[in-house]
ZAMI-101422 format. One line per field, with one value per residue (C-alpha): residue in one letter; x, y, z. Coordinates in nm, 4 decimals. Layout:
REM residues N
aa = (A	...)
px = (X	...)
py = (Y	...)
pz = (Z	...)
END
This chain:
REM residues 88
aa = (M	H	A	D	E	E	Q	P	D	P	I	A	L	Q	K	A	A	E	E	L	G	R	E	W	S	T	L	R	D	W	P	A	R	Y	K	A	R	K	L	G	Q	V	G	R	V	V	F	Y	D	F	W	D	L	S	T	I	D	A	M	K	N	L	G	L	R	I	L	P	T	P	E	E	R	D	E	W	R	W	A	R	K	G	L	R	F	A	A	A)
px = (-0.5945	-0.5011	-0.7271	-0.5308	-0.3917	-0.4333	-0.8255	-0.8840	-0.7537	-0.9768	-0.8689	-0.8969	-0.6001	-0.5222	-0.4374	-0.2888	-0.0571	0.0024	0.0711	0.3251	0.4901	0.3985	0.2746	-0.1334	-0.0886	0.1293	-0.1339	-0.4250	-0.3156	-0.2425	-0.5927	-0.5814	-0.2404	-0.2782	-0.5362	-0.5303	-0.8171	-1.1069	-1.3338	-1.6169	-1.7555	-1.9059	-2.0134	-1.7728	-1.4547	-1.3570	-1.1709	-0.9005	-0.7309	-0.4202	-0.2723	-0.2670	-0.1641	0.1390	0.2556	0.2421	0.4241	0.6565	0.7074	0.7673	1.0428	1.2545	1.2253	1.0083	0.7641	0.4333	0.2115	-0.1131	-0.3684	-0.4227	-0.4494	-0.0987	0.0218	-0.1651	0.0443	0.3853	0.3048	0.2418	0.5446	0.7823	0.5713	0.6829	1.0439	1.0539	0.9356	1.1770	1.4694	1.2974)
py = (-1.6450	-2.0085	-2.2528	-2.4205	-2.0894	-1.9792	-1.8127	-1.4192	-1.3454	-1.0622	-0.8709	-0.4386	-0.2481	-0.1827	-0.5390	-0.6198	-0.3259	-0.5117	-0.8351	-0.6766	-0.4700	-0.1250	0.1921	0.1806	0.5315	0.3310	0.1146	0.3376	0.4749	0.1523	0.0717	0.4223	0.4275	0.0387	-0.0543	-0.3278	-0.6275	-0.4951	-0.7947	-0.6053	-0.3542	-0.4214	-0.1330	0.1566	-0.1106	-0.2404	-0.5667	-0.6031	-0.9467	-1.0054	-1.1741	-0.9139	-0.6155	-0.8591	-0.8919	-0.5208	-0.5283	-0.7702	-0.6027	-0.2651	-0.4305	-0.5838	-0.2047	-0.2886	-0.1531	-0.2307	-0.4002	-0.2267	-0.4827	-0.7584	-1.0039	-0.9612	-0.9193	-1.2557	-1.3984	-1.2427	-1.3858	-1.7609	-1.7400	-1.6886	-1.9483	-2.1989	-2.1032	-2.1559	-2.4904	-2.5884	-2.4641	-2.6815)
pz = (-0.3986	-0.4737	-0.3786	-0.1067	0.0133	0.3802	0.4230	0.4734	0.8497	0.9889	1.2352	1.3236	1.2424	1.5920	1.6736	1.3574	1.4917	1.7598	1.5774	1.3454	1.6461	1.4536	1.5921	1.5068	1.3510	1.0727	0.9777	0.9608	0.6180	0.4852	0.3852	0.1270	0.0449	-0.0671	-0.0772	0.1761	0.1421	0.3629	0.4865	0.6695	0.9407	1.2863	1.4569	1.3785	1.3541	0.9847	0.9471	0.7288	0.6016	0.8486	0.5225	0.3324	0.6021	0.6775	0.3049	0.2786	0.5894	0.4953	0.1438	0.2948	0.5685	0.2420	0.0848	-0.2011	-0.4303	-0.2993	-0.5447	-0.5986	-0.5880	-0.2592	-0.5541	-0.6629	-0.3230	-0.2641	-0.6104	-0.4771	-0.0943	-0.2731	-0.4525	-0.1721	0.0324	-0.2114	-0.1358	0.2015	0.1941	-0.1336	0.1148	0.4281)
END
């Protein structure tokens, strides 16, 4: 992750599903299937990095192959972030 990139944003899968407009059942497999970045656990609730989950969602929406690691997805997201600002 780049030094000036956003900080991890902890979120439970249920809340992430709401934020992304997806069913919880869609997201429940992402941690195992795509190795989503796990940030911690409080009791039975596991928290993942919303930036990583939203990147997985974006790649799926674009029909792209999901990159295998959170670090590679960070790089992919970082590269596109520069494009958004350059186009403005």
